[in-house]
PDB file of N, CA, C and O in Angstrom, chain B, residues numbered from 101:
ATOM      1  N   MET B 101       0.823  -1.189   0.000  1.00  0.00           N
ATOM      2  CA  MET B 101       0.000   0.000   0.000  1.00  0.00           C
ATOM      3  C   MET B 101       0.872   1.260   0.000  1.00  0.00           C
ATOM      4  O   MET B 101       0.513   2.258  -0.625  1.00  0.00           O
ATOM      5  N   ILE B 102       1.984   1.224   0.677  1.00  0.00           N
ATOM      6  CA  ILE B 102       2.853   2.383   0.714  1.00  0.00           C
ATOM      7  C   ILE B 102       3.683   2.488  -0.575  1.00  0.00           C
ATOM      8  O   ILE B 102       4.068   3.580  -0.994  1.00  0.00           O
ATOM      9  N   ARG B 103       3.945   1.343  -1.182  1.00  0.00           N
ATOM     10  CA  ARG B 103       4.775   1.321  -2.390  1.00  0.00           C
ATOM     11  C   ARG B 103       4.126   2.067  -3.560  1.00  0.00           C
ATOM     12  O   ARG B 103       4.810   2.872  -4.193  1.00  0.00           O
ATOM     13  N   PRO B 104       2.841   1.848  -3.886  1.00  0.00           N
ATOM     14  CA  PRO B 104       2.234   2.632  -4.968  1.00  0.00           C
ATOM     15  C   PRO B 104       2.192   4.130  -4.654  1.00  0.00           C
ATOM     16  O   PRO B 104       2.325   4.962  -5.552  1.00  0.00           O
ATOM     17  N   PHE B 105       2.008   4.464  -3.378  1.00  0.00           N
ATOM     18  CA  PHE B 105       2.009   5.873  -2.997  1.00  0.00           C
ATOM     19  C   PHE B 105       3.375   6.509  -3.260  1.00  0.00           C
ATOM     20  O   PHE B 105       3.453   7.623  -3.778  1.00  0.00           O
ATOM     21  N   LEU B 106       4.442   5.808  -2.906  1.00  0.00           N
ATOM     22  CA  LEU B 106       5.787   6.337  -3.145  1.00  0.00           C
ATOM     23  C   LEU B 106       6.108   6.417  -4.636  1.00  0.00           C
ATOM     24  O   LEU B 106       6.772   7.354  -5.080  1.00  0.00           O
ATOM     25  N   PHE B 107       5.639   5.438  -5.408  1.00  0.00           N
ATOM     26  CA  PHE B 107       5.817   5.513  -6.858  1.00  0.00           C
ATOM     27  C   PHE B 107       5.099   6.733  -7.424  1.00  0.00           C
ATOM     28  O   PHE B 107       5.628   7.419  -8.299  1.00  0.00           O
ATOM     29  N   GLY B 108       3.898   7.003  -6.928  1.00  0.00           N
ATOM     30  CA  GLY B 108       3.147   8.171  -7.378  1.00  0.00           C
ATOM     31  C   GLY B 108       3.848   9.468  -7.042  1.00  0.00           C
ATOM     32  O   GLY B 108       3.913  10.379  -7.867  1.00  0.00           O
ATOM     33  N   VAL B 109       4.374   9.552  -5.832  1.00  0.00           N
ATOM     34  CA  VAL B 109       5.112  10.755  -5.427  1.00  0.00           C
ATOM     35  C   VAL B 109       6.347  10.939  -6.290  1.00  0.00           C
ATOM     36  O   VAL B 109       6.674  12.059  -6.684  1.00  0.00           O
ATOM     37  N   THR B 110       7.031   9.850  -6.583  1.00  0.00           N
ATOM     38  CA  THR B 110       8.225   9.930  -7.428  1.00  0.00           C
ATOM     39  C   THR B 110       7.874  10.390  -8.837  1.00  0.00           C
ATOM     40  O   THR B 110       8.573  11.230  -9.405  1.00  0.00           O
ATOM     41  N   LEU B 111       6.808   9.855  -9.403  1.00  0.00           N
ATOM     42  CA  LEU B 111       6.406  10.260 -10.755  1.00  0.00           C
ATOM     43  C   LEU B 111       6.005  11.735 -10.789  1.00  0.00           C
ATOM     44  O   LEU B 111       6.352  12.453 -11.726  1.00  0.00           O
ATOM     45  N   ILE B 112       5.280  12.181  -9.773  1.00  0.00           N
ATOM     46  CA  ILE B 112       4.886  13.594  -9.724  1.00  0.00           C
ATOM     47  C   ILE B 112       6.110  14.484  -9.577  1.00  0.00           C
ATOM     48  O   ILE B 112       6.197  15.530 -10.219  1.00  0.00           O
ATOM     49  N   TYR B 113       7.057  14.077  -8.738  1.00  0.00           N
ATOM     50  CA  TYR B 113       8.274  14.866  -8.575  1.00  0.00           C
ATOM     51  C   TYR B 113       9.029  14.983  -9.896  1.00  0.00           C
ATOM     52  O   TYR B 113       9.458  16.074 -10.273  1.00  0.00           O
ATOM     53  N   LEU B 114       9.193  13.864 -10.596  1.00  0.00           N
ATOM     54  CA  LEU B 114       9.918  13.902 -11.869  1.00  0.00           C
ATOM     55  C   LEU B 114       9.215  14.780 -12.894  1.00  0.00           C
ATOM     56  O   LEU B 114       9.859  15.543 -13.613  1.00  0.00           O
ATOM     57  N   ALA B 115       7.892  14.670 -12.957  1.00  0.00           N
ATOM     58  CA  ALA B 115       7.149  15.457 -13.935  1.00  0.00           C
ATOM     59  C   ALA B 115       7.231  16.942 -13.616  1.00  0.00           C
ATOM     60  O   ALA B 115       7.545  17.745 -14.495  1.00  0.00           O
ATOM     61  N   LEU B 116       6.954  17.318 -12.379  1.00  0.00           N
ATOM     62  CA  LEU B 116       6.977  18.739 -12.025  1.00  0.00           C
ATOM     63  C   LEU B 116       8.384  19.319 -12.092  1.00  0.00           C
ATOM     64  O   LEU B 116       8.566  20.475 -12.475  1.00  0.00           O
ATOM     65  N   ASP B 117       9.362  18.529 -11.724  1.00  0.00           N
ATOM     66  CA  ASP B 117      10.738  18.996 -11.776  1.00  0.00           C
ATOM     67  C   ASP B 117      11.156  19.307 -13.211  1.00  0.00           C
ATOM     68  O   ASP B 117      11.822  20.311 -13.464  1.00  0.00           O
ATOM     69  N   ASN B 118      10.770  18.459 -14.133  1.00  0.00           N
ATOM     70  CA  ASN B 118      11.135  18.698 -15.530  1.00  0.00           C
ATOM     71  C   ASN B 118      10.300  19.797 -16.163  1.00  0.00           C
ATOM     72  O   ASN B 118      10.789  20.513 -17.037  1.00  0.00           O
ATOM     73  N   ILE B 119       9.063  19.944 -15.745  1.00  0.00           N
ATOM     74  CA  ILE B 119       8.227  21.014 -16.291  1.00  0.00           C
ATOM     75  C   ILE B 119       8.715  22.373 -15.799  1.00  0.00           C
ATOM     76  O   ILE B 119       8.728  23.339 -16.563  1.00  0.00           O
ATOM     77  N   LEU B 120       9.116  22.457 -14.532  1.00  0.00           N
ATOM     78  CA  LEU B 120       9.492  23.731 -13.927  1.00  0.00           C
ATOM     79  C   LEU B 120      10.996  23.996 -13.908  1.00  0.00           C
ATOM     80  O   LEU B 120      11.446  24.890 -13.192  1.00  0.00           O
ATOM     81  N   ASP B 121      11.778  23.248 -14.670  1.00  0.00           N
ATOM     82  CA  ASP B 121      13.244  23.399 -14.715  1.00  0.00           C
ATOM     83  C   ASP B 121      13.875  23.286 -13.340  1.00  0.00           C
ATOM     84  O   ASP B 121      14.574  24.192 -12.887  1.00  0.00           O
ATOM     85  N   GLY B 122      13.623  22.178 -12.690  1.00  0.00           N
ATOM     86  CA  GLY B 122      14.178  21.937 -11.364  1.00  0.00           C
ATOM     87  C   GLY B 122      15.577  21.362 -11.417  1.00  0.00           C
ATOM     88  O   GLY B 122      16.185  21.304 -12.486  1.00  0.00           O
ATOM     89  N   PRO B 123      16.098  20.933 -10.269  1.00  0.00           N
ATOM     90  CA  PRO B 123      17.473  20.435 -10.211  1.00  0.00           C
ATOM     91  C   PRO B 123      17.692  19.133 -10.986  1.00  0.00           C
ATOM     92  O   PRO B 123      18.781  18.915 -11.516  1.00  0.00           O
ATOM     93  N   PHE B 124      16.687  18.270 -11.062  1.00  0.00           N
ATOM     94  CA  PHE B 124      16.868  17.029 -11.812  1.00  0.00           C
ATOM     95  C   PHE B 124      17.005  17.306 -13.308  1.00  0.00           C
ATOM     96  O   PHE B 124      17.798  16.658 -13.992  1.00  0.00           O
ATOM     97  N   ARG B 125      16.238  18.263 -13.811  1.00  0.00           N
ATOM     98  CA  ARG B 125      16.357  18.626 -15.224  1.00  0.00           C
ATOM     99  C   ARG B 125      17.715  19.265 -15.509  1.00  0.00           C
ATOM    100  O   ARG B 125      18.307  19.021 -16.561  1.00  0.00           O
ATOM    101  N   GLU B 126      18.205  20.073 -14.588  1.00  0.00           N
ATOM    102  CA  GLU B 126      19.538  20.667 -14.755  1.00  0.00           C
ATOM    103  C   GLU B 126      20.605  19.569 -14.772  1.00  0.00           C
ATOM    104  O   GLU B 126      21.577  19.658 -15.522  1.00  0.00           O
ATOM    105  N   PHE B 127      20.425  18.542 -13.951  1.00  0.00           N
ATOM    106  CA  PHE B 127      21.353  17.409 -13.941  1.00  0.00           C
ATOM    107  C   PHE B 127      21.303  16.670 -15.277  1.00  0.00           C
ATOM    108  O   PHE B 127      22.344  16.288 -15.812  1.00  0.00           O
ATOM    109  N   LEU B 128      20.099  16.467 -15.817  1.00  0.00           N
ATOM    110  CA  LEU B 128      19.970  15.775 -17.096  1.00  0.00           C
ATOM    111  C   LEU B 128      20.561  16.577 -18.244  1.00  0.00           C
ATOM    112  O   LEU B 128      21.028  16.002 -19.227  1.00  0.00           O
ATOM    113  N   LYS B 129      20.543  17.914 -18.129  1.00  0.00           N
ATOM    114  CA  LYS B 129      21.108  18.750 -19.190  1.00  0.00           C
ATOM    115  C   LYS B 129      22.608  18.564 -19.326  1.00  0.00           C
ATOM    116  O   LYS B 129      23.165  18.818 -20.394  1.00  0.00           O
ATOM    117  N   THR B 130      23.274  18.126 -18.264  1.00  0.00           N
ATOM    118  CA  THR B 130      24.715  17.901 -18.366  1.00  0.00           C
ATOM    119  C   THR B 130      25.039  16.667 -19.209  1.00  0.00           C
ATOM    120  O   THR B 130      26.116  16.583 -19.799  1.00  0.00           O
ATOM    121  N   TYR B 131      24.107  15.707 -19.267  1.00  0.00           N
ATOM    122  CA  TYR B 131      24.355  14.473 -20.009  1.00  0.00           C
ATOM    123  C   TYR B 131      23.609  14.385 -21.330  1.00  0.00           C
ATOM    124  O   TYR B 131      24.049  13.682 -22.239  1.00  0.00           O
ATOM    125  N   PHE B 132      22.480  15.091 -21.453  1.00  0.00           N
ATOM    126  CA  PHE B 132      21.674  15.047 -22.668  1.00  0.00           C
ATOM    127  C   PHE B 132      21.501  16.454 -23.216  1.00  0.00           C
ATOM    128  O   PHE B 132      21.588  17.435 -22.477  1.00  0.00           O
ATOM    129  N   ASP B 133      21.259  16.542 -24.496  1.00  0.00           N
ATOM    130  CA  ASP B 133      21.033  17.831 -25.135  1.00  0.00           C
ATOM    131  C   ASP B 133      19.556  18.201 -25.013  1.00  0.00           C
ATOM    132  O   ASP B 133      18.776  17.990 -25.941  1.00  0.00           O
ATOM    133  N   LEU B 134      19.183  18.752 -23.864  1.00  0.00           N
ATOM    134  CA  LEU B 134      17.799  19.158 -23.618  1.00  0.00           C
ATOM    135  C   LEU B 134      17.644  20.634 -23.910  1.00  0.00           C
ATOM    136  O   LEU B 134      18.445  21.462 -23.475  1.00  0.00           O
ATOM    137  N   LYS B 135      16.613  20.941 -24.644  1.00  0.00           N
ATOM    138  CA  LYS B 135      16.299  22.339 -24.911  1.00  0.00           C
ATOM    139  C   LYS B 135      15.272  22.806 -23.882  1.00  0.00           C
ATOM    140  O   LYS B 135      14.997  22.095 -22.915  1.00  0.00           O
ATOM    141  N   GLU B 136      14.715  23.973 -24.079  1.00  0.00           N
ATOM    142  CA  GLU B 136      13.699  24.476 -23.165  1.00  0.00           C
ATOM    143  C   GLU B 136      12.476  23.571 -23.185  1.00  0.00           C
ATOM    144  O   GLU B 136      12.161  22.958 -24.205  1.00  0.00           O
ATOM    145  N   PHE B 137      11.792  23.494 -22.053  1.00  0.00           N
ATOM    146  CA  PHE B 137      10.597  22.656 -21.976  1.00  0.00           C
ATOM    147  C   PHE B 137       9.519  23.245 -22.876  1.00  0.00           C
ATOM    148  O   PHE B 137       9.293  24.455 -22.863  1.00  0.00           O
ATOM    149  N   GLY B 138       8.860  22.407 -23.650  1.00  0.00           N
ATOM    150  CA  GLY B 138       7.807  22.843 -24.545  1.00  0.00           C
ATOM    151  C   GLY B 138       8.225  22.917 -25.991  1.00  0.00           C
ATOM    152  O   GLY B 138       7.374  23.050 -26.871  1.00  0.00           O
ATOM    153  N   THR B 139       9.522  22.833 -26.263  1.00  0.00           N
ATOM    154  CA  THR B 139       9.963  22.865 -27.651  1.00  0.00           C
ATOM    155  C   THR B 139       9.802  21.510 -28.317  1.00  0.00           C
ATOM    156  O   THR B 139       9.635  21.438 -29.535  1.00  0.00           O
ATOM    157  N   ASN B 140       9.851  20.437 -27.542  1.00  0.00           N
ATOM    158  CA  ASN B 140       9.657  19.094 -28.064  1.00  0.00           C
ATOM    159  C   ASN B 140       8.321  18.574 -27.535  1.00  0.00           C
ATOM    160  O   ASN B 140       8.172  18.358 -26.332  1.00  0.00           O
ATOM    161  N   THR B 141       7.361  18.374 -28.416  1.00  0.00           N
ATOM    162  CA  THR B 141       6.020  17.987 -27.973  1.00  0.00           C
ATOM    163  C   THR B 141       5.988  16.586 -27.381  1.00  0.00           C
ATOM    164  O   THR B 141       5.195  16.320 -26.477  1.00  0.00           O
ATOM    165  N   ARG B 142       6.838  15.679 -27.874  1.00  0.00           N
ATOM    166  CA  ARG B 142       6.871  14.325 -27.298  1.00  0.00           C
ATOM    167  C   ARG B 142       7.339  14.357 -25.852  1.00  0.00           C
ATOM    168  O   ARG B 142       6.798  13.657 -24.996  1.00  0.00           O
ATOM    169  N   GLU B 143       8.350  15.177 -25.590  1.00  0.00           N
ATOM    170  CA  GLU B 143       8.839  15.312 -24.221  1.00  0.00           C
ATOM    171  C   GLU B 143       7.768  15.925 -23.326  1.00  0.00           C
ATOM    172  O   GLU B 143       7.585  15.501 -22.185  1.00  0.00           O
ATOM    173  N   GLU B 144       7.073  16.912 -23.844  1.00  0.00           N
ATOM    174  CA  GLU B 144       6.021  17.567 -23.074  1.00  0.00           C
ATOM    175  C   GLU B 144       4.897  16.585 -22.741  1.00  0.00           C
ATOM    176  O   GLU B 144       4.443  16.531 -21.598  1.00  0.00           O
ATOM    177  N   TYR B 145       4.449  15.817 -23.720  1.00  0.00           N
ATOM    178  CA  TYR B 145       3.402  14.820 -23.475  1.00  0.00           C
ATOM    179  C   TYR B 145       3.868  13.743 -22.489  1.00  0.00           C
ATOM    180  O   TYR B 145       3.080  13.266 -21.673  1.00  0.00           O
ATOM    181  N   LEU B 146       5.141  13.363 -22.564  1.00  0.00           N
ATOM    182  CA  LEU B 146       5.673  12.363 -21.646  1.00  0.00           C
ATOM    183  C   LEU B 146       5.564  12.847 -20.202  1.00  0.00           C
ATOM    184  O   LEU B 146       5.133  12.092 -19.330  1.00  0.00           O
ATOM    185  N   TYR B 147       5.941  14.073 -19.943  1.00  0.00           N
ATOM    186  CA  TYR B 147       5.920  14.556 -18.560  1.00  0.00           C
ATOM    187  C   TYR B 147       4.503  14.809 -18.067  1.00  0.00           C
ATOM    188  O   TYR B 147       4.226  14.647 -16.878  1.00  0.00           O
ATOM    189  N   TYR B 148       3.605  15.203 -18.958  1.00  0.00           N
ATOM    190  CA  TYR B 148       2.211  15.328 -18.532  1.00  0.00           C
ATOM    191  C   TYR B 148       1.604  13.947 -18.269  1.00  0.00           C
ATOM    192  O   TYR B 148       0.769  13.798 -17.377  1.00  0.00           O
ATOM    193  N   LEU B 149       2.014  12.952 -19.033  1.00  0.00           N
ATOM    194  CA  LEU B 149       1.563  11.580 -18.783  1.00  0.00           C
ATOM    195  C   LEU B 149       2.092  11.079 -17.440  1.00  0.00           C
ATOM    196  O   LEU B 149       1.360  10.438 -16.686  1.00  0.00           O
ATOM    197  N   LEU B 150       3.363  11.367 -17.138  1.00  0.00           N
ATOM    198  CA  LEU B 150       3.922  10.984 -15.845  1.00  0.00           C
ATOM    199  C   LEU B 150       3.183  11.672 -14.701  1.00  0.00           C
ATOM    200  O   LEU B 150       2.951  11.065 -13.655  1.00  0.00           O
ATOM    201  N   LEU B 151       2.818  12.921 -14.895  1.00  0.00           N
ATOM    202  CA  LEU B 151       2.069  13.650 -13.874  1.00  0.00           C
ATOM    203  C   LEU B 151       0.708  13.018 -13.650  1.00  0.00           C
ATOM    204  O   LEU B 151       0.282  12.856 -12.506  1.00  0.00           O
ATOM    205  N   PHE B 152       0.021  12.661 -14.724  1.00  0.00           N
ATOM    206  CA  PHE B 152      -1.279  12.005 -14.616  1.00  0.00           C
ATOM    207  C   PHE B 152      -1.172  10.644 -13.936  1.00  0.00           C
ATOM    208  O   PHE B 152      -1.978  10.317 -13.066  1.00  0.00           O
ATOM    209  N   LEU B 153      -0.175   9.851 -14.333  1.00  0.00           N
ATOM    210  CA  LEU B 153      -0.001   8.528 -13.734  1.00  0.00           C
ATOM    211  C   LEU B 153       0.346   8.628 -12.247  1.00  0.00           C
ATOM    212  O   LEU B 153      -0.124   7.824 -11.443  1.00  0.00           O
ATOM    213  N   GLY B 154       1.161   9.606 -11.889  1.00  0.00           N
ATOM    214  CA  GLY B 154       1.501   9.797 -10.488  1.00  0.00           C
ATOM    215  C   GLY B 154       0.299  10.187  -9.656  1.00  0.00           C
ATOM    216  O   GLY B 154       0.108   9.675  -8.553  1.00  0.00           O
ATOM    217  N   LEU B 155      -0.517  11.094 -10.181  1.00  0.00           N
ATOM    218  CA  LEU B 155      -1.742  11.476  -9.469  1.00  0.00           C
ATOM    219  C   LEU B 155      -2.686  10.289  -9.333  1.00  0.00           C
ATOM    220  O   LEU B 155      -3.309  10.103  -8.287  1.00  0.00           O
ATOM    221  N   SER B 156      -2.791   9.496 -10.375  1.00  0.00           N
ATOM    222  CA  SER B 156      -3.643   8.304 -10.313  1.00  0.00           C
ATOM    223  C   SER B 156      -3.153   7.324  -9.262  1.00  0.00           C
ATOM    224  O   SER B 156      -3.952   6.765  -8.511  1.00  0.00           O
ATOM    225  N   GLN B 157      -1.844   7.113  -9.204  1.00  0.00           N
ATOM    226  CA  GLN B 157      -1.277   6.203  -8.202  1.00  0.00           C
ATOM    227  C   GLN B 157      -1.577   6.692  -6.788  1.00  0.00           C
ATOM    228  O   GLN B 157      -1.930   5.897  -5.917  1.00  0.00           O
ATOM    229  N   ILE B 158      -1.440   7.987  -6.559  1.00  0.00           N
ATOM    230  CA  ILE B 158      -1.683   8.531  -5.222  1.00  0.00           C
ATOM    231  C   ILE B 158      -3.159   8.418  -4.865  1.00  0.00           C
ATOM    232  O   ILE B 158      -3.492   8.044  -3.740  1.00  0.00           O
ATOM    233  N   ILE B 159      -4.038   8.732  -5.792  1.00  0.00           N
ATOM    234  CA  ILE B 159      -5.478   8.654  -5.513  1.00  0.00           C
ATOM    235  C   ILE B 159      -5.886   7.217  -5.194  1.00  0.00           C
ATOM    236  O   ILE B 159      -6.631   6.982  -4.242  1.00  0.00           O
ATOM    237  N   VAL B 160      -5.411   6.268  -5.972  1.00  0.00           N
ATOM    238  CA  VAL B 160      -5.760   4.865  -5.737  1.00  0.00           C
ATOM    239  C   VAL B 160      -5.209   4.380  -4.396  1.00  0.00           C
ATOM    240  O   VAL B 160      -5.902   3.675  -3.663  1.00  0.00           O
ATOM    241  N   SER B 161      -3.982   4.748  -4.072  1.00  0.00           N
ATOM    242  CA  SER B 161      -3.408   4.268  -2.810  1.00  0.00           C
ATOM    243  C   SER B 161      -4.080   4.914  -1.605  1.00  0.00           C
ATOM    244  O   SER B 161      -4.215   4.266  -0.566  1.00  0.00           O
ATOM    245  N   VAL B 162      -4.507   6.176  -1.712  1.00  0.00           N
ATOM    246  CA  VAL B 162      -5.216   6.820  -0.602  1.00  0.00           C
ATOM    247  C   VAL B 162      -6.604   6.205  -0.444  1.00  0.00           C
ATOM    248  O   VAL B 162      -7.049   5.965   0.679  1.00  0.00           O
ATOM    249  N   LYS B 163      -7.289   5.949  -1.553  1.00  0.00           N
ATOM    250  CA  LYS B 163      -8.598   5.293  -1.465  1.00  0.00           C
ATOM    251  C   LYS B 163      -8.473   3.895  -0.868  1.00  0.00           C
ATOM    252  O   LYS B 163      -9.338   3.467  -0.104  1.00  0.00           O
ATOM    253  N   GLU B 164      -7.414   3.193  -1.208  1.00  0.00           N
ATOM    254  CA  GLU B 164      -7.191   1.856  -0.663  1.00  0.00           C
ATOM    255  C   GLU B 164      -6.901   1.913   0.836  1.00  0.00           C
ATOM    256  O   GLU B 164      -7.304   1.021   1.582  1.00  0.00           O
ATOM    257  N   ALA B 165      -6.208   2.952   1.272  1.00  0.00           N
ATOM    258  CA  ALA B 165      -5.873   3.072   2.689  1.00  0.00           C
ATOM    259  C   ALA B 165      -7.110   3.332   3.542  1.00  0.00           C
ATOM    260  O   ALA B 165      -7.168   2.889   4.689  1.00  0.00           O
ATOM    261  N   PHE B 166      -8.088   4.036   3.009  1.00  0.00           N
ATOM    262  CA  PHE B 166      -9.282   4.368   3.769  1.00  0.00           C
ATOM    263  C   PHE B 166     -10.467   3.462   3.450  1.00  0.00           C
ATOM    264  O   PHE B 166     -11.603   3.774   3.807  1.00  0.00           O
ATOM    265  N   ARG B 167     -10.206   2.348   2.782  1.00  0.00           N
ATOM    266  CA  ARG B 167     -11.258   1.404   2.464  1.00  0.00           C
ATOM    267  C   ARG B 167     -11.659   0.648   3.728  1.00  0.00           C
ATOM    268  O   ARG B 167     -10.788   0.256   4.504  1.00  0.00           O
ATOM    269  N   PRO B 168     -12.934   0.438   3.949  1.00  0.00           N
ATOM    270  CA  PRO B 168     -13.332  -0.321   5.134  1.00  0.00           C
ATOM    271  C   PRO B 168     -12.866  -1.774   5.041  1.00  0.00           C
ATOM    272  O   PRO B 168     -12.816  -2.362   3.961  1.00  0.00           O
ATOM    273  N   ASP B 169     -12.533  -2.327   6.181  1.00  0.00           N
ATOM    274  CA  ASP B 169     -11.995  -3.687   6.210  1.00  0.00           C
ATOM    275  C   ASP B 169     -13.066  -4.770   6.208  1.00  0.00           C
ATOM    276  O   ASP B 169     -12.732  -5.952   6.127  1.00  0.00           O
ATOM    277  N   ASN B 170     -14.346  -4.401   6.295  1.00  0.00           N
ATOM    278  CA  ASN B 170     -15.388  -5.422   6.354  1.00  0.00           C
ATOM    279  C   ASN B 170     -15.590  -6.139   5.017  1.00  0.00           C
ATOM    280  O   ASN B 170     -16.310  -7.137   4.973  1.00  0.00           O
ATOM    281  N   THR B 171     -14.985  -5.668   3.936  1.00  0.00           N
ATOM    282  CA  THR B 171     -15.098  -6.383   2.664  1.00  0.00           C
ATOM    283  C   THR B 171     -14.229  -7.636   2.651  1.00  0.00           C
ATOM    284  O   THR B 171     -14.435  -8.516   1.816  1.00  0.00           O
ATOM    285  N   LEU B 172     -13.265  -7.733   3.558  1.00  0.00           N
ATOM    286  CA  LEU B 172     -12.375  -8.897   3.640  1.00  0.00           C
ATOM    287  C   LEU B 172     -12.873  -9.907   4.676  1.00  0.00           C
ATOM    288  O   LEU B 172     -12.156 -10.837   5.044  1.00  0.00           O
ATOM    289  N   GLU B 173     -14.076  -9.717   5.126  1.00  0.00           N
ATOM    290  CA  GLU B 173     -14.653 -10.546   6.190  1.00  0.00           C
ATOM    291  C   GLU B 173     -14.871 -11.985   5.717  1.00  0.00           C
ATOM    292  O   GLU B 173     -15.340 -12.224   4.604  1.00  0.00           O
ATOM    293  N   GLU B 174     -14.525 -12.922   6.573  1.00  0.00           N
ATOM    294  CA  GLU B 174     -14.726 -14.329   6.231  1.00  0.00           C
ATOM    295  C   GLU B 174     -16.156 -14.740   6.533  1.00  0.00           C
ATOM    296  O   GLU B 174     -16.782 -14.218   7.456  1.00  0.00           O
ATOM    297  N   GLU B 175     -16.664 -15.671   5.757  1.00  0.00           N
ATOM    298  CA  GLU B 175     -18.052 -16.133   5.955  1.00  0.00           C
ATOM    299  C   GLU B 175     -18.117 -17.280   6.907  1.00  0.00           C
ATOM    300  O   GLU B 175     -19.202 -17.790   7.186  1.00  0.00           O
TER     301      GLU B 175
END
């Protein structure tokens, strides 16, 4: 239950960091030829997809954490 939440947080961090020119994007610029964000539409769609997937992971894991336990009841 905690693992999907952490994956979601990681995906959101990566997406927002690259969208907002954070430290991870600056690190990647030293190894890859990255231009300004938004000049490559594939890159832009990738980070928005990562943001969506991260939000989905967090929503699902929070809903799972607050799910009532009576559905696992033995008969």
